[in-house]
C-alpha positions in Angstrom: 0.0 0.0 0.0 1.5 3.3 -1.1 1.9 6.4 1.1 -0.8 8.1 -1.1 -3.3 5.3 -0.4 -2.6 5.4 3.3 -3.1 9.2 3.3 -6.4 8.8 1.5 -7.6 6.2 4.0 -6.6 8.3 6.9 -8.4 11.3 5.5 -11.5 9.2 4.9 -11.5 8.0 8.5 -10.8 11.4 9.8 -13.7 12.8 7.8 -16.1 10.3 9.3 -14.9 11.1 12.8 -15.2 14.9 12.3 -18.7 14.3 10.8 -19.7 12.3 13.9 -18.7 15.2 16.1 -20.5 17.8 14.1 -23.6 15.7 13.4 -23.9 14.7 17.0 -23.9 18.3 18.2 -26.9 18.9 15.9 -28.9 15.8 16.7 -31.1 15.1 19.8 -30.8 11.5 21.0 -33.9 9.5 20.4 -35.6 6.4 21.9 -33.2 3.7 20.6 -30.1 5.6 21.5 -31.4 6.3 25.0 -32.1 2.6 25.4 -28.5 1.9 24.4 -27.2 4.5 26.9 -29.3 3.2 29.8 -28.5 -0.5 29.1 -24.8 0.1 28.4 -24.5 2.1 31.7 -25.8 -0.9 33.7 -23.8 -1.7 36.8 -23.4 -5.3 35.7 -23.0 -7.0 32.4 -24.9 -10.0 33.6 -27.8 -7.9 34.8 -27.8 -6.3 31.3 -28.0 -9.7 29.7 -30.9 -10.6 32.0 -32.8 -7.5 31.2 -32.5 -8.0 27.5 -33.4 -11.7 27.8 -36.7 -10.5 29.5 -37.7 -8.0 26.8 -35.9 -4.7 27.7 -34.7 -4.2 24.2 -34.3 -5.9 20.9 -30.6 -6.1 20.1 -28.0 -8.8 20.1 -25.3 -9.6 22.7 -22.2 -8.8 20.8 -23.4 -5.2 20.5 -24.4 -4.9 24.2 -21.1 -6.5 25.4 -18.9 -4.2 23.3 -21.0 -1.1 24.0 -20.9 -1.9 27.8 -17.1 -2.2 27.7 -16.9 1.0 25.6 -18.9 2.9 28.2 -16.7 1.6 31.0 -13.6 2.8 29.1 -14.9 6.1 27.6 -18.0 7.1 29.5 -21.7 7.0 28.6 -22.2 10.5 27.1 -24.2 10.8 23.9 -21.1 11.7 21.9 -19.1 8.7 23.4 -21.7 6.2 22.3 -21.9 7.8 18.9 -18.2 7.6 18.5 -18.5 3.9 19.2 -20.7 3.6 16.1 -18.3 5.8 14.2 -15.4 3.6 15.1 -17.2 0.5 13.8 -18.3 2.3 10.7 -14.7 3.3 10.0 -13.6 -0.4 10.5 -16.3 -1.4 8.0 -14.8 1.1 5.5 -11.3 -0.3 5.9 -12.4 -3.9 5.6 -14.5 -3.2 2.5 -11.6 -1.2 1.0 -9.3 -4.2 1.5 -11.8 -6.6 -0.1 -12.3 -4.5 -3.2 -8.6 -3.6 -3.5 -7.8 -7.3 -4.0 -9.3 -6.9 -7.5 -9.4 -3.3 -8.5 -7.0 -0.4 -8.6 -6.7 2.4 -6.2 -8.9 4.9 -8.0 -11.7 2.5 -8.7 -11.7 1.2 -5.1 -11.6 4.6 -3.6 -14.5 5.8 -5.8 -16.7 2.8 -5.0 -16.1 2.8 -1.2 -16.1 6.6 -0.7 -19.3 7.0 -2.7 -21.1 4.9 -0.1 -19.2 6.0 3.0 -19.0 9.6 1.9 -22.4 10.4 0.5 -25.1 8.0 1.6 -27.4 9.9 3.9 -28.5 6.9 5.9 -24.9 5.7 6.5 -23.8 9.2 7.7 -26.8 9.4 10.0 -26.0 6.0 11.6 -22.3 7.0 11.8 -23.4 9.5 14.4 -26.0 7.3 16.2 -25.3 5.3 19.4 -26.7 2.1 18.1 -25.5 -1.2 16.6 -25.6 -0.4 12.8 -21.9 0.5 12.6 -21.1 -2.9 14.1 -23.6 -4.5 11.8 -21.8 -3.0 8.8 -18.4 -4.1 10.1 -19.7 -7.7 10.7 -21.0 -8.1 7.2 -17.8 -6.6 5.7 -15.8 -9.2 7.7 -18.0 -12.0 6.4 -17.4 -10.8 2.8 -13.7 -10.8 3.5 -14.0 -14.4 4.8 -16.0 -15.4 1.7 -13.3 -14.0 -0.7 -10.5 -15.8 1.2 -12.5 -19.1 1.0 -13.2 -18.6 -2.7 -9.5 -18.0 -3.4 -8.4 -21.3 -1.7 -9.4 -24.6 -3.0 -8.3 -26.2 0.3 -8.7 -23.7 3.2 -6.6 -23.9 6.3 -8.0 -24.8 9.7 -7.4 -21.3 10.8 -9.4 -19.9 7.9 -12.3 -22.3 8.7 -12.2 -21.2 12.3 -12.2 -17.6 11.1 -15.3 -18.3 9.0 -17.2 -19.9 11.9 -16.4 -17.0 14.3 -17.2 -14.4 11.6 -20.7 -15.9 11.1 -21.3 -16.1 14.8 -20.3 -12.5 15.3 -22.6 -11.4 12.5 -25.7 -13.2 13.8 -24.9 -12.0 17.3 -24.8 -8.4 16.1 -28.2 -8.3 14.3 -30.8 -11.0 14.0 -31.1 -10.2 10.2 -27.4 -11.0 10.0 -28.6 -14.6 9.6 -30.1 -13.6 6.2 -26.9 -11.9 5.1 -24.8 -14.8 6.3 -27.1 -17.3 4.6 -27.1 -15.5 1.2 -23.3 -15.2 1.3 -23.1 -19.0 1.9 -25.4 -19.6 -1.1 -23.1 -17.4 -3.1 -20.0 -19.4 -2.0 -21.8 -22.6 -3.1 -22.6 -21.1 -6.5 -19.0 -19.9 -6.9 -17.8 -23.4 -6.1 -20.2 -24.9 -8.5 -18.9 -22.7 -11.3 -15.4 -23.8 -10.4 -16.5 -27.5 -10.5 -16.1 -28.2 -6.8 -18.2 -29.0 -3.7 -16.7 -28.4 -0.2 -19.2 -29.7 2.4 -16.7 -29.0 5.2 -16.4 -25.4 4.3 -20.2 -25.0 4.2 -20.6 -26.7 7.6 -18.1 -24.5 9.3 -19.9 -21.4 7.8 -23.3 -22.6 9.0 -22.0 -23.7 12.4 -21.6 -20.1 13.3 -25.4 -19.7 13.3 -25.6 -22.0 16.3 -24.6 -19.0 18.4 -28.1 -17.7 18.0 -29.3 -20.5 20.3 -27.6 -18.7 23.2 -29.8 -15.6 22.6 -33.0 -17.3 21.5 -35.0 -16.2 24.7 -34.2 -12.6 24.0 -35.2 -13.0 20.3 -38.5 -14.6 21.3 -39.1 -11.8 23.8 -38.4 -9.2 21.1 -40.7 -10.8 18.6 -43.5 -11.0 21.2 -43.1 -7.4 22.3 -45.2 -5.9 19.6 -48.0 -8.4 19.5 -50.9 -8.2 18.7 -49.6 -5.3 16.6 -46.2 -4.7 15.0 -44.4 -1.4 14.6 -43.0 -2.2 11.2 -45.4 -1.5 8.3 -45.7 -3.8 5.3 -43.5 -2.2 2.6 -44.8 -0.7 -0.6 -43.0 -0.9 -3.9 -41.9 2.7 -3.6 -40.2 1.8 -0.3 -38.6 -1.2 -1.9 -37.0 0.9 -4.6 -36.0 3.7 -2.2 -34.1 1.1 -0.1 -31.3 1.1 -2.8 -30.8 4.9 -2.3 -30.1 4.8 1.5 -32.1 8.0 2.2 -30.8 9.4 -1.0 -27.1 10.1 -1.7 -25.4 13.4 -1.3 -27.3 15.2 1.5 -26.0 18.5 0.1 -28.8 18.1 -2.5 -30.9 19.7 0.3 -29.3 23.0 -0.8 -30.7 22.5 -4.3 -34.1 21.7 -2.8 -34.0 24.9 -0.7 -32.6 27.3 -3.2 -33.7 26.0 -6.6 -37.0 25.4 -8.4 -38.6 22.1 -7.6 -38.1 20.7 -11.1 -34.3 21.3 -10.9 -34.2 19.5 -7.6 -36.0 16.5 -9.0 -33.7 16.4 -12.0 -30.7 16.4 -9.7 -32.2 13.8 -7.4 -33.2 11.4 -10.2 -29.8 11.9 -11.8 -28.1 10.7 -8.6 -30.5 7.8 -8.4 -29.8 6.8 -12.0 -26.0 7.0 -11.1 -26.7 4.0 -8.8 -29.2 2.0 -10.7 -27.6 2.1 -14.1 -24.2 0.8 -12.9 -25.9 -2.0 -11.0 -27.9 -3.0 -14.2 -24.9 -2.7 -16.5 -22.4 -4.6 -14.3 -25.1 -7.3 -13.6 -25.8 -7.7 -17.3 -22.1 -8.2 -18.3 -21.3 -10.4 -15.3 -24.3 -12.7 -16.0 -23.4 -12.8 -19.7 -19.8 -13.8 -18.9 -20.8 -16.6 -16.4 -23.6 -18.0 -18.6 -21.4 -18.2 -21.8 -18.4 -19.7 -20.1 -17.7 -23.3 -20.8 -18.0 -25.7 -17.8 -16.0 -26.2 -15.8 -14.0 -23.0 -15.9 -11.8 -21.1 -13.4 -13.8 -18.2 -12.0 -11.6 -15.3 -10.9 -11.5 -13.4 -7.7 -13.3 -10.6 -9.5 -16.1 -13.1 -10.3 -16.3 -14.0 -6.6 -16.4 -10.3 -5.7 -19.2 -9.4 -8.2 -21.2 -12.5 -7.2 -21.2 -11.4 -3.5 -22.0 -7.8 -4.5 -25.2 -8.9 -6.3 -26.0 -11.3 -3.4 -25.9 -8.3 -1.0 -28.0 -6.2 -3.4 -30.6 -8.9 -3.5 -31.3 -8.6 0.2 -34.0 -5.9 -0.2 -35.8 -8.3 -2.5 -35.6 -11.1 0.1 -36.8 -8.9 3.0 -39.6 -7.5 0.8 -40.9 -11.0 0.1 -40.5 -12.0 3.7 -42.4 -8.9 4.8 -45.3 -9.8 2.6 -45.4 -13.5 3.2 -44.4 -13.9 6.9 -43.8 -10.8 9.0 -42.8 -7.2 8.2 -39.0 -6.8 8.6 -38.3 -4.2 6.0 -36.6 -1.2 7.6 -34.1 1.0 5.7 -31.3 0.8 8.3 -31.6 -3.0 8.5 -30.6 -3.0 4.8 -27.5 -0.8 5.3 -25.0 -3.6 4.7 -26.3 -3.9 1.1 -24.4 -0.7 0.5 -21.2 -2.8 0.5 -22.6 -4.3 -2.7 -23.1 -0.8 -4.2 -19.5 0.0 -3.4 -18.3 -3.1 -5.2 -20.4 -2.5 -8.3 -19.3 1.2 -8.6 -15.7 0.1 -8.2 -16.2 -2.5 -11.0 -17.8 0.1 -13.3 -15.0 2.7 -12.6 -12.4 0.1 -13.4 -14.0 -0.9 -16.6 -14.5 2.7 -17.8 -10.9 3.5 -17.1 -9.8 0.9 -19.6 -11.4 2.8 -22.5 -9.8 6.1 -21.8 -7.3 7.0 -24.6 -3.7 7.5 -23.5 -3.7 11.2 -24.3 -6.6 11.7 -21.9 -4.9 9.9 -19.0 -3.6 13.0 -17.3 -7.0 14.6 -17.4 -8.6 11.4 -16.1 -6.2 11.4 -13.1 -7.0 15.1 -12.4 -10.8 14.5 -12.6 -10.4 11.4 -10.4 -8.6 13.4 -7.8 -11.3 16.1 -7.8 -14.0 13.5 -7.4 -12.3 11.7 -4.6 -11.5 14.9 -2.8 -15.2 15.8 -3.0 -16.2 12.4 -1.7 -13.7 12.5 1.1 -15.0 15.8 2.4 -18.7 14.9 1.9 -19.2 13.5 5.4 -18.0 16.8 6.9 -19.9 19.1 4.5 -23.1 17.0 4.9 -22.8 17.4 8.7 -22.3 21.1 8.4 -25.4 21.4 6.2 -27.6 19.9 9.0 -29.7 22.4 10.9 -29.7 22.6 14.7 -31.2 19.9 16.8 -34.3 22.0 17.3 -35.1 21.6 13.5 -35.8 17.9 14.0 -39.5 17.2 13.3 -39.9 15.5 16.7 -37.6 17.7 18.8 -38.6 18.1 22.5 -37.3 21.1 24.3 -36.7 19.4 27.7 -35.1 22.5 29.2 -38.1 24.5 28.4 -40.4 21.8 29.9 -38.3 21.8 33.1 -38.9 25.5 33.4 -42.6 25.3 32.9 -43.4 23.0 35.8 -43.1 23.6 39.6 -40.7 21.4 41.5 -43.4 19.4 43.3 -45.7 18.8 40.3 -46.3 15.3 39.0 -46.1 15.1 35.2 -47.4 12.2 33.2 -45.6 11.8 29.9 -48.0 10.2 27.4 -45.6 9.2 24.7 -42.7 6.8 25.4 -40.3 8.6 23.1 -40.8 11.9 25.0 -40.4 10.0 28.3 -37.0 8.6 27.1 -35.8 12.1 26.1 -36.8 13.6 29.3 -35.1 10.9 31.4 -31.9 11.6 29.3 -31.9 15.4 29.1 -33.8 16.7 32.2 -31.9 19.2 34.3 -34.0 18.3 37.3 -33.1 14.8 38.4 -35.6 15.0 41.2 -38.5 16.1 39.0 -41.6 14.0 39.1 -41.9 12.7 35.6 -43.8 9.5 35.1 -44.8 7.1 32.4 -48.0 5.1 33.1 -48.6 1.5 32.0 -52.1 1.1 30.7 -52.8 -2.0 28.6 -56.3 -1.0 27.4 -55.0 2.4 26.3 -52.0 0.7 24.6 -54.4 -1.5 22.6 -56.6 1.4 21.7 -53.8 3.7 20.5 -51.3 3.4 17.6 -49.8 0.0 17.0 -46.4 1.1 18.4 -48.1 1.8 21.8 -48.2 -1.9 22.5 -44.4 -2.1 21.9 -44.0 0.9 24.2 -46.0 -0.7 26.9 -44.1 -4.0 26.9 -40.7 -2.3 26.6 -41.2 0.0 29.6 -42.9 -2.8 31.6 -39.7 -4.8 31.0 -37.6 -1.8 31.9 -39.4 -1.4 35.2 -39.0 -5.1 36.0 -35.2 -4.8 35.2 -34.9 -1.8 37.6 -34.5 0.8 34.8 -36.5 3.9 35.7 -38.5 1.8 38.2 -39.6 4.8 40.4 -40.8 6.6 37.2 -42.9 3.9 35.7 -46.3 3.3 37.4 -49.5 1.4 36.7 -52.1 3.9 35.4 -54.9 2.8 37.8 -52.7 3.1 40.9 -51.3 6.5 39.8 -54.8 8.0 39.1 -56.1 6.9 42.5 -53.2 8.4 44.3 -52.9 11.8 42.7 -55.6 14.5 42.9 -53.7 17.0 40.7 -51.1 16.4 38.0 -49.9 17.5 34.6 -50.0 15.6 31.4 -47.7 16.1 28.4 -50.1 14.8 25.7 -48.4 14.1 22.4 -50.1 13.5 19.1 -47.8 12.3 16.3 -49.2 13.9 13.2 -47.4 11.7 10.7 -48.8 9.1 10.2 -50.9 8.7 13.4 -52.9 11.9 13.7 -56.2 10.3 14.6 -55.0 7.6 17.0 -56.0 8.2 20.6 -53.3 8.9 23.1 -53.3 7.8 26.8 -54.9 11.2 27.7 -57.6 10.8 25.1 -58.4 7.3 26.3 -58.2 7.8 30.1 -58.9 11.5 30.8 -60.3 13.6 28.0 -64.0 12.4 28.1 -63.9 11.0 31.7 -66.4 12.9 33.9 -64.3 12.0 37.0 -61.6 14.5 35.8 -61.5 18.2 35.0 -58.7 19.5 32.8 -57.4 22.5 30.9 -54.6 23.2 28.4 -51.9 25.4 29.9 -49.1 25.4 27.3 -47.7 23.7 24.2 -44.4 22.4 22.9 -45.2 21.6 19.3 -42.7 20.4 16.7 -43.2 19.9 13.0 -44.4 16.3 13.2 -45.9 16.3 16.7 -48.4 18.3 18.6 -47.7 18.5 22.3 -50.0 20.0 24.9 -49.2 20.5 28.6 -52.5 19.9 30.4 -53.4 20.4 34.0 -55.7 17.6 35.4 -57.8 17.6 38.6 -59.5 14.5 39.9 -63.1 15.3 41.0 -64.3 11.8 41.8 -63.0 8.5 43.1 -65.6 6.2 41.5 -63.1 4.2 39.5 -60.7 3.6 42.4 -62.9 0.9 44.0 -62.5 -1.2 40.9 -59.5 -3.5 40.4 
């Protein structure tokens, strides 16, 4: 590796780290991140495992273990946990770079990798989020590296087989959908071996043996699957969501400048042009790869490039797989779950860049190198420029001004927080540790409200059982019978749940045993929040169980 390549890698990593710092300062932690903070700050790793096994969250043990150790080493601040994700995302960049560099030159590799790591809005957002998606990307990148090593060796060493087993175990213990990625990469290895005229059952068994690690975490997986029943929080995906999954929240977040300062048609032209820059290379490279493999005489000797392109298209087929699963079995189609498919995008773009460079005439080579340097410079700086283009945290459509809420209530007032995501933010950001904020567990209200309210109920019930926020989480019936006067922060999510009843709507609004009045509001773009004073005028319901 040349000094120039090392410098380019260091600049790319530094850009992601700086982006994480800037992005984090302009982003309020949300529910999932606050769950991570609370769990990773647990006094005991074994207690953390017990809490997750009993439904306190829906992640996998490798993430919780490494995040817990990270917090012990670097603290549990919002920035610290986001830097954990950033470190893993940087590791995924380096491993993917190494995989592609085995086949393609420096400029093609850099273009493919930096397009994804420099300009994908979803990746840059997860780069600055204290959750497990950076580790998820790294685990898939490592499995791709193992696959390429196995494809290159007709007779793998014992050490390589052990590496394969551990890599698959790490992947499935990072994200439950890692099983899908691991499985489709195994099928790709079998296909590659078939093209090469070989069948290696020992290799496949070592690969699949890593999946047995899931048995250690099966109680937590079952608890997570049951948490949303009878509803589920993930909607069945539409075709538009399926196609959008290949754009990872659109590339090049700086396009927001075009949206803000240019006519709508010009923004749409730019946006669709960027999308075409992804779909066309995928279609072209897929066509020529399939043409080569189908026309080749059997058996033939597939190259490392063939192995790399096969795994790229396997990764890019994952949205199709999860789209079908979501329609036939259960909805699992979430954009961030599909983030590792971006590794396939990087491979395809590198392949196309390498092919195109072969057709550049010699007299245009200096101009090609100059243009390549400008493009790579742009992509390297994209993470930082994208972070700088973000508005302040208060611009978030669901932002909650916790400091203002703290100032609106008297020290001895009891405040019921009707929405779990607001409750989490208040627990994380309140400047009044002794303030009387509460979340109430009310099963009938959860069933009557939006589908996600069932998940909220079960998660915070498990949190209380695990000792997380126990003094702040009460049963609704007991709270209402023990408080004559209290406040309610009633939150209506306008998109897409405007007409769904909240806890206040269900338990208080039309109940003659209570009198109430609005006293203030803390609205945001996507949510309507009312601070409501409630007075109990009767006790009729308290003699009922």
